[in-house]
N, C-alpha and C positions, 0 to 999 in steps of 0.2 A: 422473852426477848433478850438477846444478849446485850449486856451493858459494857461494851469494850470500846476503848478510845479509837481503835482502828476503823470502826464503822463511822466515826465522825471526822475522818480525815478529809481534807479538801482536795478532791481529785477531779480533774477535768477530763482525763482520758480513760478512766476506769470506773466501772459501776460494780458495786459489791452486793452480794446476797449471802446471808448466813443461814444455815440450816441447823438449828439447835438440836434437833433429834439425832442428826448424824454427825454433829460436831464438824461440819464441813463449811468452808468458806469458798465461795465462788467469786471470781472476778471476770468481768466481761470487758474486753478491750473495745473501745468505742470506734476506733479507726477513722477518726475525722481529722483533717479532710481526706487523708489517704491511709488505708489500713496497713501501716508499716510501723517499725520501731523508731519512733521519733525520740529525740533527746528528752522531751517532756515525759513521754510514756516510760522510758527507762528510769527516769528519776522517780516517778510515781510508783513503779514496781519496786524499786529499792526501798522507798519509804514504807510501802505496804509490808514487804518481807520483814523489815526491821521491827515494825509495829507488831506483827504476829509473834515474833520472838519475844518481845517485851511482854506481851499479853500472856503467852504461855508460861513464861517464867514466874508470873504472879499467880495465875489460875488457869490451868490448861483448858483451853476452849476450842482449839483448832487441831484436829487430827488429820484432816484432809483439806488440801488446797486444790481447787479445780480452776484451770486456766481455760477460758472460753472467749468467744468473740461476740460482740454486740452488733457486728456488721454482717447482715445476712448474706450468705454465699461465700464469704471470705473469712478465713481464720486470721491469717496474717501473710503478707507478701514479702516480709523480710526487712532489709535495711532501709535507711532513709536515703532515697535516691539523690535528693538535692545536696545533702551533706556529702555523700559519697562522690558525686561528680565534682563538687568544689574542691575537695581534698585531693583528688587525682589530678585535676587541672592545675592546681597550685602547688602540687607535690608536697602537701602538708601531711607529712608522715605522723607527726605527734598527735594531731587532732584525730586522724583516722584510726590510729592505734588506740587512743584513749576511748573512742566510741566503740571500737571492736571489743576492747576489754570490758566495757560496761555491759555489753550484751553477753559476753562470755561469763562474767561473774554471776549474773542473774541465772544463767543456765546451770552453772555449777551449783548454785544454791538450791535449785530445784532438784538436781541429781542427788545432792547431799541431804535432802529432806529438811532443808533449812536448819540443819543441826539440831532439830527438835523432834525427830521422828514424825514429821508431818509428811504423809504420803502425798506426792504431787501427781495430779492427773491432768492430762491435756485432753480437752474435748473438741474434736474437729467436726463441726457442723458445716464448714465451708472449706474452700481450697486453702492449702498451706504450701508455699513454695519458698525455696532458698532458706534464708534466715528464719522465716516463719516456721518452716518444717524443722529446722535445727532446734528452735525453741521448744517445739512440741516434743521432740525426741529427748530433750534434756529431762523431761518429766519421768517419773517412775512408771507411770502407766499411760498408754496412748489409746484413747477411745475415738473411733471415727465412724461416721455414717457412710453407707455404701457408695453414695454418688459423689463423694468428695474426691478431688483431684490433688495429687501430691507429687512433688518432684524437686529436683535440683537443676535449674536451667543454666547455672553459672558457666558451664563449659561452652555454651552457645555464644557467649561473649568473651571467651578465652580466659576464664577464671575457674575457680573451684570454691565450694562452700567451706569456709575456713574458721567458722566459729562453733565447732563441736561436732559437725556431721560425721566425720570419719570415726571419731572416738565413740560417739553414741551408737553408730551403726555397727561398730565392731562388737558391741555387746549383744547384738541381735542377729547378725548374719555373718557369713564367712567373708574374709577379706577379698577373695576373688569376686564375690558378688557385689561387694561395695564398689569396687572399681568399675565394674560393668554398669552399675546404676549411675554413678557420677559421670561417667564418660558419655552415657546415652543422652543426657540432657532432656529426656522426655518426661511427660507427665504420666503418672500411674494412677490407677483407681485405688481407693482404699481397700477394695477387695483383693487386688493384686498384692498390695503391701501386707495385708493380713496373711495371705498365703505364703509370703516370703518370711514372715515372722517379725515384721517391723511394727505393724499395728497389733496391739494386744487384744483389743475387743472390737469386733465389727458389729455395728448397729444398723437396723433398718432406717431408711430415711425418715427423719422426724422423731426417732426414738433414742437419740444420743443421750439426752439428759436422763431418761429413764434407765438407760444402760449404766450410766455413772452411778446413780442411786443404788441400782442392784449390786454393782461391784462393791460399793461402800458397805452395804448391808452384809454382804458375805465376808468381806475382808475384816470388818470390825469384830465379827464373831471369832476370828482366828488371828486377831491383830498381833498378839505377842509372837506367835510362831511365824507369821508372814513377814513381820519386820526383821526377825532374826534371819530368815532365809535371804531377804534382800541384802542385809548387811554381810552375810556370808558370801554372797555373789560379788559384792564390791571388794571384799577382802581377797577373794580369789582372783578377780580381774579388776584391779583398781582403776578408777578414773581420777587423775590428778590434775590440779589446776596448772601445774608446771607443764604437763604435756599439752593441755589445751592452749595455753598461752604461746608455747613454742610453735604450734601449728598456726595460730592466729598471726604471729609475727611473719611467718612465711606467706600467709594470705595478704597481709599488708604490703609486703615487698612486691608480691605479684600484682596486686591491684594498682600500685603506682606505675607499673609498666604498661598499663592499658593505653591504647591509642584512641583517638577520637571516634574511629569507626566502631570499636568495641563498645565504647560508651553509648553510642547511638543505638546499637543493637540492644543493649541492656535496657535502655529507656523504652524502646519500642515493645520489647517483651513485657515490661512492667505495665505499660499502658494498655496493651492488648489484653492482658489478664483482667484488668479492671473493666474494660469494655465487654469482654466475654461474660463476666459475672453479671454485669448490668443487664445484658440481653437475656440471660437465663432468668433473672428475677422478674423482668418484664413479662416473659412468657408465662411464668407461674401466676402472675397477677391477672393476666388475660384469661 
């Protein structure tokens, strides 16, 4: 049993599991009351990431970090809607920018392997939309079950995903395909995203966790070479915090221009996704 201080952290929105055999740490976002990136969740993720770095500096125990959801049917739906609405209605640019940067910094940490050669893996067992999908794409590897729905609905309320989507997608698909995807506003299946090259590993329904373990088992045998290949990719096509923040600043400016109608559309889409997932879960129970 691992004896690391990060497993004793007081966390209200994260549940942790450590696999000593694979040197992998899993975190499950609880998603209560709403499966989105609340300020509390962002703070707890920052605390967890810092703790992993401290632990690995003393005695390397985490080679793989798996981001998953404890909310059946939903991975994450993105930003904190209440905070977002308040900032737009009051034209509070500083608070909105600070919140966006917090999301962005955590994503960049995942992309950068926490500066510790920690391979980050997003496990999508439920739907991921908007900022939730951006967070998944910031990870080094994306694993998704076939029935998961993925997409960027922001254009439907006259906005765009501004916390990393464009940059992360550019490393996976052609720019022309990115714009088509973002402008469509539709939800795609994980199978479609896998065919496009956005999802790395496609798993059968219910087999996502097994697929992650299988990936880790294979990767760990080639870890030195695989890490070097990933670093070579980033050297060839860098992802910089400066670029990400410049795009986020554009997103903040665009968000503050939204009118009441756009905000109402955004809220309806968010609530509809929660209701849709709840109906799906009920049907499975029956």
